[in-house]
Wavefront OBJ file of the C-alpha trace (Angstrom):
o trace
v -19.883 -27.460 -0.578
v -20.763 -24.012 -1.951
v -21.567 -21.271 0.478
v -25.128 -20.087 0.151
v -24.537 -16.475 1.009
v -27.161 -13.940 0.112
v -27.202 -12.800 -3.498
v -24.944 -9.830 -3.933
v -26.016 -7.591 -6.772
v -23.318 -5.485 -8.309
v -24.909 -2.953 -10.610
v -23.676 -0.367 -13.057
v -23.344 3.043 -11.438
v -22.987 1.613 -7.929
v -20.819 4.105 -5.995
v -17.317 2.747 -5.434
v -17.437 3.998 -1.856
v -19.917 1.186 -1.116
v -17.424 -1.515 -2.106
v -14.986 -3.340 0.136
v -11.223 -3.627 -0.265
v -11.224 -6.801 -2.386
v -13.777 -5.357 -4.786
v -11.908 -2.057 -5.045
v -8.697 -3.931 -5.767
v -10.351 -5.791 -8.659
v -11.946 -2.646 -10.115
v -8.831 -0.492 -9.762
v -6.608 -3.221 -11.242
v -8.979 -3.651 -14.173
v -9.030 0.094 -14.815
v -5.242 0.324 -14.580
v -4.907 -2.659 -16.921
v -7.125 -0.879 -19.441
v -5.085 2.329 -19.160
v -1.866 0.412 -19.725
v -3.362 -1.376 -22.724
v -4.174 1.994 -24.292
v -1.155 3.985 -23.081
v 1.757 1.760 -22.056
v 2.870 2.535 -18.538
v 4.182 0.047 -16.009
v 2.327 -0.915 -12.937
v -1.185 -2.331 -13.209
v 0.047 -5.490 -11.435
v 1.524 -3.560 -8.494
v -1.721 -3.494 -6.508
v -2.209 -7.223 -6.982
v 1.347 -7.888 -5.835
v 0.945 -5.571 -2.838
v -2.159 -7.547 -1.899
v -0.106 -10.765 -1.940
v -1.108 -12.256 -5.290
v 1.698 -13.981 -7.169
v 2.800 -13.434 -10.777
v 0.669 -16.352 -12.003
v -2.468 -14.844 -10.496
v -1.593 -11.462 -12.030
v -1.199 -13.122 -15.451
v -4.581 -14.826 -15.017
v -6.120 -11.465 -14.121
v -4.539 -9.836 -17.193
v -5.813 -12.619 -19.462
v -9.275 -12.349 -17.921
v -9.247 -8.562 -18.424
v -8.269 -9.044 -22.061
v -11.089 -11.519 -22.633
v -13.596 -9.151 -21.011
v -12.531 -6.292 -23.272
v -12.414 -8.181 -26.571
v -15.103 -10.852 -26.261
v -17.990 -9.198 -24.436
v -21.444 -9.580 -25.868
v -22.594 -6.011 -26.269
v -20.714 -2.863 -25.342
v -17.881 -2.951 -22.823
v -18.465 -0.600 -19.888
v -15.191 -0.075 -18.045
v -14.917 3.303 -16.368
v -11.974 5.683 -16.186
v -9.534 5.649 -13.290
v -11.164 8.498 -11.416
v -14.798 7.608 -12.043
v -16.535 7.173 -8.671
v -19.046 4.629 -10.005
v -18.954 1.045 -11.190
v -19.225 0.205 -14.894
v -21.525 -2.566 -16.141
v -18.625 -4.791 -17.227
v -16.854 -4.185 -13.921
v -20.030 -5.163 -12.058
v -20.333 -8.371 -14.064
v -16.730 -9.317 -13.371
v -17.191 -8.737 -9.632
v -20.305 -10.921 -9.666
v -18.450 -13.725 -11.483
v -15.483 -13.618 -9.103
v -17.846 -13.522 -6.124
v -19.644 -16.653 -7.361
v -16.343 -18.406 -7.987
v -15.153 -17.648 -4.449
v -18.390 -19.050 -3.046
v -18.000 -22.275 -5.016
v -21.061 -21.592 -7.157
v -19.532 -22.692 -10.472
v -22.881 -23.000 -12.248
v -23.838 -19.410 -11.476
v -20.367 -18.187 -12.479
v -20.546 -20.138 -15.730
v -24.048 -18.857 -16.485
v -22.931 -15.274 -15.823
v -19.933 -15.729 -18.120
v -22.114 -17.209 -20.866
v -24.471 -14.238 -20.643
v -21.534 -11.807 -20.734
v -19.020 -13.279 -23.210
v -18.867 -15.067 -26.532
v -19.092 -18.870 -26.042
v -15.416 -19.768 -26.516
v -14.318 -16.788 -24.442
v -16.711 -17.797 -21.660
v -15.133 -21.259 -21.524
v -11.628 -19.761 -21.347
v -12.682 -17.180 -18.760
v -14.199 -19.826 -16.465
v -10.817 -21.233 -15.458
v -9.135 -17.842 -15.330
v -11.852 -16.379 -13.134
v -11.534 -19.338 -10.779
v -7.749 -18.828 -10.585
v -8.180 -15.123 -9.787
v -10.985 -15.746 -7.278
v -8.956 -18.404 -5.454
v -5.839 -16.199 -5.374
v -7.845 -13.338 -3.874
v -9.459 -15.661 -1.326
v -6.078 -17.102 -0.343
v -5.091 -13.586 0.732
v -8.329 -13.075 2.667
v -9.756 -10.829 -0.048
v -13.359 -11.957 -0.241
v -15.877 -10.385 -2.561
v -19.569 -9.960 -1.932
v -19.710 -8.548 1.542
v -23.065 -6.851 0.893
v -22.093 -3.397 -0.386
v -25.521 -1.953 0.328
v -25.196 -2.732 4.030
v -22.093 -0.608 4.357
v -23.060 2.283 2.096
v -23.596 4.744 4.936
v -20.335 3.856 6.673
v -18.276 3.855 3.483
v -19.805 7.070 2.144
v -18.002 8.963 4.890
v -14.644 7.755 3.609
v -12.896 9.453 0.730
v -11.313 7.377 -2.008
v -7.878 8.313 -0.659
v -8.728 7.030 2.811
v -9.700 3.603 1.482
v -6.915 1.001 1.760
v -8.188 -0.875 -1.312
v -7.423 2.040 -3.603
v -4.097 2.771 -1.902
v -2.941 -0.769 -2.765
v -2.953 0.028 -6.480
v -1.425 3.497 -6.336
l 1 2 3 4 5 6 7 8 9 10 11 12 13 14 15 16 17 18 19 20 21 22 23 24 25 26 27 28 29 30 31 32 33 34 35 36 37 38 39 40 41 42 43 44 45 46 47 48 49 50 51 52 53 54 55 56 57 58 59 60 61 62 63 64 65 66 67 68 69 70 71 72 73 74 75 76 77 78 79 80 81 82 83 84 85 86 87 88 89 90 91 92 93 94 95 96 97 98 99 100 101 102 103 104 105 106 107 108 109 110 111 112 113 114 115 116 117 118 119 120 121 122 123 124 125 126 127 128 129 130 131 132 133 134 135 136 137 138 139 140 141 142 143 144 145 146 147 148 149 150 151 152 153 154 155 156 157 158 159 160 161 162 163 164 165 166 167 168
């Protein structure tokens, strides 16, 4: 039975300091994946491995990242490694993974269909479920109401946040 948690809205330009560890892990891994795709350098999977995800989950994440970058409807908005704010495509991916973790397949599918070309959305549905389940199996749950913790998290620097340390 799907959890009926409150709607979590991830939005473009949301400060990263308002996100929790699981969300930061996803965003940082996506940004590192993009950097490696452009300028080969080992290591985007290291944060996922450090968080306890296996090689299969890392492959699913890489395939999902590739689909997001090549099959998005409209412009892709992935931010640079040091950008302190969330990109639109990053926000959409967090929302999809959050819905998958909560068992809300219809909402995840609808979000994918609004975000990706039809065939890509169908492929991404299974991959996003695999990634969401792998994160959840490690206790990395998305959607813990970023707005509620904005004041507390704003006091922390990016270097003090364990989520970002996992991928460095």
